[in-house]
N, C-alpha and C positions, 0 to 999 in steps of 0.2 A: 304473491310478494308484494309488498310495497314499494314503489319505487322511491330511490333516494337522488338527492342532487350531486352530481360530479363535474368538477373542471374539467376540460378536456383540451391539450394544446396541439394545435397540427400543425407542421412544416411545412412549407411549400419550397421546390428549389426554384426560386424566383427571387435571385440577389437583386438588391438596390431599388427595391419597387417605389414609385413615385407615392406621395402624400394622398393623391386623388384614388390610387387604388385602394390604399387600406380604408378611406373614406367609403368606397363603393362596395368593400367587401361587410362592411359594418352595417351600412345601408341594406343591401339583400339579405343577412341574416337576421335583422331585426323585421323587415318586412315579412319575412317566412317564418320566424321563432322570435315572437316579438319577448319573451320572457327569457331568453337565451343569454342577456348582459355579455354581449360579444366586444370583443376588443382586437387589435391587428398591430401589429408593429415588427420592427426587423427581430429577427432571431441572434444569439451572439453571435452565429458566423454570417451574419447579413443577410441570411434568406429570410423570408415573407413567413410569417407565422401568425395565426389567428388563435386565440381562446374562446370559449363560450361556455356555458353551464348547460348541462341537459339532464333531464329525469330520466333514470334507468334502474332496471332489477339488480345490475350488478356491473363490474367493471369490463367486462367483456362488451356486453350490451351498451356501455356508456361509450366506450371508445369506437366502436362502430357506428353509433348514431352520431357522433361527433363528429366522426371523419366523412361521413355522408352528407352531414349538412353544410360543413364547411367546403367540401367538393361543389356541390351545388352552389353556393354563394360564389365561389372560385370560378365556375363556368360562365356566369354574368360578366366576370370581367377577362373572358377568354382566356382562361387558366385551364388545361385540361384536367381530368382526374388523376392522370398518372403523374402529375407534378408532384405528388404527396410523398414525402420521403422519410415520413416520420411522425409519430403522435406520443403523447404522455396523458395520462388519465390518472385523477388522484381524488378523492372525497373533497366535498367541500370543507369540513372539518381539518383534512389535512393541508390543504391550501390556506387555510386561515392560521391553522400553527408556522406554515413557513413562511407567510407574510409577518408574523407576528417575532421572528427571530431578527437580531440585529443583523444590518447588512454587512459590518464588520465583524468578524469572530474576534473575540478577547485572545490578543497575543502577548508572549511573554520573552524579554530579552534575555540576555546570559545570566543576568543574576536573579531574575525572577524565576527561570527553570531552575537554575541552582538548590534555590530556596525550597521549590516544590519537590524536588528528587532527595535534597537533602545532601547536598555535595557540594565540593568548592568549585567555583567559577572555571577552573582550571579543568577539572575531570569534566563539568557539562559538555565544554567544549570539545573535550576527547570524545566522548559519547556519542556527540551531536553527528560525528564523522561516519557513525556505525549506524545498520539496522540493529533493533527497531526505532530506535530513538530519531535515526535519519529520516523516516517518514514525516515526522511531525515539524520538519524544517520547511517554514514558507520562504524563507529568503534569507542570502549572505550579505551581512553589511559589515563594512570596515572595523566595526566594532564588536562584530561576532554573528553568528547566526540567531534568527528571529525565528520563534517556536508558535504553533497553535497552544495555548494554555492547557485546554482542554486534552489533547491529547499526551501534554507532558504528565500530567496528573494521572492519564490512563497508565503512562508507561512507568509510572511510579508506583501505581498500585499494583500493578499485574507483571511487570517487566523485571522491575530493578530488585535488587535484594529487599526486601521488605523487613528485614531485621537488618537493617545499618549500623555497623560498629561491630557485629557478632563475627567471631571467627569462621573463616570456611570450614566447613564441617569435612573431615578426613572420610573420601570415597575407597579407600583402600586402592587406588591406582597403582598398577606395576610401573616401574620404569620406564619401560616402553610407552606405555599408554600416557604418562604424562609428558616423555618426550614429545612425542607425535601432536599431543594437543598444543603443546607450546609452539614446535614448528608451524604448526597451522596456523596458530593464532599469529605468530611474528610475520607469514607469506601475506595473510589476508588484510593485515594491518600495514604492509610496508615497515615492518620494525627489523632491526639489523637483527641476524641470526649467525651464531657461530655453534656448531656442535662442539661441547665443553666434556660431557660425558661419554661411556661406550653407549648407553641406551641413545644419547642423540645422534652418534656417528651412526648407530643400526636406524634410527628414524630416516637420517638422510640416505641411506640406501633402500628400504622399504618403500618408500614413494617420491614420486617427482610430481611436483607443483606446474602442470604445464600452462596453465593460464589462471591470471585472476580475473574473475567475471565481474567484479563490481559487487557493491553492497554486501560485503563480508562473503562471499562466493567463491570458491576455488575450484578449479577442475583440476583434478587429482588423477595421475595414472600409477596404479601398483607396480611395484618390481619385485623381482625373487629378492627373498632375503631369507637366509639360514636361521637366523634369530628371533624372526618376528611373523606371525601372522596379522597381516595388515586387516584381513578382513574381519577376523576376531574381536582385533583391537579399536577397528573404527565401531563395530557393533557393541562392544561395551560402553565407548564413549557416547554412543547413539542412547544407549539404555541409560545412561546417568545423565542425558540430556543437557550433555556439553556440546554436541555437535547436531548437526541435522544432514542427512545424506540422501541421495537422489541420484538415479542414473539421468545422464546429458539428454536434453530434450532434441527433438530430430533437427533443428537447427544449429544445435551445440555440436551434433557429432561430428567427429573425426575419423577419416579411412584408418583402419588398421589399431584403432584404439578402443576396441568395442568393451575392454574391462574399466575404463576411465568411470569416475564418480565425482560428481558435485557436491563440494562438502561445503556446509556453512557452520562458523563457529557461534554457537548462543553466547548471550550475554551473560549466561551462567558459565559458559566453556571459557570466555575471557578473564572473568573474575580468577576462576582456577588456575587459568596458564600464567596470569600476571602475579597471582600469590607465589607461584613457583616451587620454593622448595618441598621435598617430599614429607610427609608428616604435619603441613601446615594444616591446622583443623579448619575448614572453610565450607561455607552453606550452598 
């Protein structure tokens, strides 16, 4: 197998290193490996980091050699081998690709994001408060959220209703299913909720929202209700991709709440909940 060039970055648990230490490391590496093109400087957390190029038959071989070369150079500066706390290896081509990327990614304000998604500025501001669009917000300003533009484009293509302006398809949900979806949507987003129909009163009885976990997630505690099988209702809403459900993680578990479920209202679920009335055709 022909060796290929790899870039290896090795981090040492040596914070706030003086400039002469960097110079000593580079000199030691050049003396032993004159074609390694070494550089040294502080990592993002202030630790000492060394980058060098090695020729190797694969990633594992490259990172092993890179660490060994860096450790040997560090020992000339009285840094012990066990000071290494991490390493990253990439091909030379991948390093070139990363270096060619702009230092500041393309950003989008409320107006630009609304144009990308095809909604109003008020709607994009509302969507920004919920996952999955929330993950693409990089900063909150007085004028509104700032987004990663590529993230908004991905959201528009994969998460938002691709046929904007079309009515929502009728999924044939029962009154109980619509009521529970509406209740969960309201609780997840801090919206006012009042049970106005028999089905909504039943929804109130069938589940108790124990906790809002953030990012649209709720901890739900099922309660006995004669008129509704909550497990079946949730299963049907999941089947239509209106909800996602899972059991609480260990850190989220509460004593005596073995039947709790963590529920997330999807973007599709939000649209159906907001569409509201039974029989409204929606996708």
